[in-house]
N, C-alpha and C positions, 0 to 999 in steps of 0.2 A: 877593738874593744879590749882592754886589758883585764885578765882573769886574776883575780887575787885571792890566795888562800891564807887566810889569818888563823892562827890559834891561840887562844889565851892560857898560858900554862900557869894554873895556881900550884903552888908548894906550900909545904906546911911551914909558912913564915908570915910575918906581917904583909897585908893586901899590897903596901907601895912595892913589894919585893916581887910582884908578879912580873912575868917576862912575856913579851910579844915575839911571835915567830910567823912569818910569811914570806911567801915567793911568789913574784908575779912575772909575766911575760908578754912581750907584745906579739908573738907568734902564737897566736891561739887557733886559727883556722886558715890554713894556706892552700890554696888549689894551683897546680901547675898543668899546662898541657902542652901537646906538641915535643915531649920529650923523644929522644931516638935511642933504639938499641946500641949499644956500645960506647954511649956517651957518656959524660960525667957533668954534672952541673951543680955549681955553689950558689945557695940561695942568697949569698952576700952579693953577688953579681947580677942575679936575676931580680932580686927586690929591691936592690940597693941598701940593704941594712944586713947588719949580722944577725943571728939568733941571740936573744938577749934574755938574760934572768936578773931580776933584781931583787935584792933582799929588803923585804918592807918591814922586818923585825927590828928590835933594839938591842940585839946581841950579835956578834960575829957567827956567821954559819960557814959550814963545810958544805958543799952543793954537787951532787953529782948528777950528771945529765945520761939517761939512758935511751935507747932507741928498742920500742917495743912493736910486735904484731898486735894489733887489737883483737878484742875476742869478736867473733862473728855477729854477735847481737849488737855490736857498737857500729857495725859498718853499714852503710847505706848502698843498695843498688844503685848502678852498675859496678859500683868499687868493691873490691875484694882485699881481705887482709894480706900485705905484703908477704911473699912467700918466703922471704930471708931478710930479717932486720940487718944483715950485716951489708945491703945495698945502700944503707944510709950510714954516715959516720958524722960525730960531732966531737970538733977539736977546737980548744980543749974541751973535756967533758968532765972536767972536776976543777973547782976553784975554791977559794976561801973569801967571802964576801963580808966587808964591814957593814954595819948597818946604813942603809942607804945607797949602797953601792950597787954596782952592777957588773956582770960577767958578760963577756962576748965572746962568741964562738961561731966557726964557719961550719954550716949544716951542708954536706955534700951528698948528693944523690948520684950513684953509678949505677946506671942502667946495662944488665948483662947483655952481650952481643948476641941476642936470639930474635931471629925475626918474629917467631911466634908471640912474642910479647906486643905485638903492634895490635892496636885497637882495644888493650885492656887497662883497666883504671885500678889503680893500687891505694891502699889507705894504711898510712904509718903514723904511731904514737911516738911523741918525744915527753919524755918524763924526767922532769928536773925536780929533785927533792933533797931535803936537808940529810945528813947522815951525821951519826954520832951515837954515844951511848944513853943519850935522853930516852924518856918514853914516849914525849911528845915531838912529831916531827911535822913539816910542812912540805908541800909540794904544789907544782903546776903542770898540767898537761897542755901539748899542743898537738892539734891533729894537722896532720899533712897528708894531701890528697894530690896524686900526680897520674896524668895519662900518657901512656906511650903512644903519641898520636893526638888525634882531636880528643878533646875534653867532652864529658858527657853533655854539657850545656851547647857546646858548638854543634854536636851532632844533632842534637834536639831542633836547633834553629835551624841548620841545613834540610831536616826532614820537613819541618813545616812550611820553609819556603817552597821547595820541591813539590810538595804536595798542593799548595796554593797554586802555583804554576799550572799544574796539571787539571787543575779544576776546570770543568765545563758542563755545567748543568742548568736546568731549569726547575723550579717548583710553581706548580699552577693549581689553583689560581694565586692569585696575591692575597686575596681575603676570602674568607668564609662567613656568612651571616647564618647564624644557627638560632632555633627557637626550642631549646630543650624544656621539660617538664621538671622543674625543681624537685629533688628528693628521688627522682627516677634514674636508673642506669640508661644513658643516652648514647646510642651509637648514630653518629651522623649520617653515615652512609646508609644504614638500614632505616632510619626514620625519616630523613631529609634527602636521600640521594646525593650526599655531598662528600667531598673527600678530597685530598691533596695527591696530586701526581707528581713525581719527581722522575725527570728525565735525564740520563747521563748521556750527554754527547761527546764525552771523551773516548779514546781508544783504550783507556785503563779502567779496571774495577772502581766505582765509588761508592764512600762508606761515609755516612753521615749519621750526626745524633741529634735528634729533635727535643726539644724543651720548651715547655710553656713558660715565658718570663712575663713580669708586671709591665705593664705599657711604659715606655720611656718618652715622656714628653720632650726630652732634648733631641730626639732622633725624629718623632711623628708626632704631630699636634693630635691631642685626644678630641675626638668626633662630640659634637655638643649632644648632650643627653645621656652620655656613656661616663661610666666611672672605672676606675681601677682598683684592683686587690692585690694584695701582695702574696695571699696564700693561694695557689693555683694547684695544689696537690689533687683537687678533683677532676684534673684534665689529664688526659695520658694519650699516647699515639701509639699505633699499631701498624707496624713494627715501630718502636722508640729508636733502634738504631737499624738503619736503612742501608741494605748492600744492593747495589745496581750494575750489573754486567755493562760493558761498554757498548753504547748505541741502544740502549734499552730503557724501559720505562716500568716503575713501580708505584703501586697505589698507596698511600698512607691514610688509614683511617682515624678519624678523630672520636674520641670516646670520654664522656664526662659524667660527672654525678654532681648537679649543681646543689649547694647546701640550700637547706630550707631559708636560711637567713637571707638568702639573695633572691627570694622568690620576688618578681615584680621589677626587678632592677636590670640595668643594661650594663653589662660588663663588657670591657675591651682588654686584649692582651695580645702579645706577640708570640712570634715561633722563632725561636733561636736555633740555628744551625751551626753545628761544630763539627770537626775533625774528631776521631777517636784519640788521638793525642791531646785535645782540649783547646784546639786553636778555634774561636768563633769565626765563621765565615758569612753569617748573615743573621739579620735581626729586623727583617722589615716586614715580613709576611704577617697578615693581622687576622684574627679571630673575633667576631662581635657577637656576642651572646645577650639574647633577649629572653630572660628567664620567665616561664609562664608558671 
């Protein structure tokens, strides 16, 4: 999506003499990965189009394109500000554009020949702006992010897949039926001798996060006589994040304080299991509540 910077310049002359100043660029947010130390990359070759700046105003403009290191507050982890903006060059970096005309440049990234750069992710800002003696100027910024090696998204996906492959667990039982007293703090283990037990059958540590979620009728049919509710803030698990060593078992307690408004009702909801990175691995275990 193109970013458009438009300024209306009012001078001390009749309204029809107002001037419109604006620049736009199709390169607003670019991400590259698998760059290698000691190599040079041209975005025209990688993306199939050159870096472009268009004059959206109604007067000729002198445009300068600069390469800047972003402020730390502008950078999202795991990216870091580019250590040296001279790694990136824009050629040409200056042109005069008539109204409606576009300037085209080669944007080249030269990665230093340093193996220590592998696995790092960098952020650089390309700042195209008008130059001249006038008080009003216009500009457009482009964010270019590149990774020396795999990008953050690729790394996250590989971690997710590896974690899924290594999973080998059981959560028992498949369902709990509870009869808590509305308005009271209710520990299912203490009051009804009921809890979940998570068994890790893998050879590596297991870590899962448990969360109550509303019943999903697209996954499991809602039992007759039960209803679902959206707000389940009155349900907690202890522990919420469960860590289980290889070939070990850990108990998970269910605690709740059913709102008085639900007294006499039968509520059903599901238990969602997810990895710490956010990947959902299950949502089929059930809890049936008959609020007394």
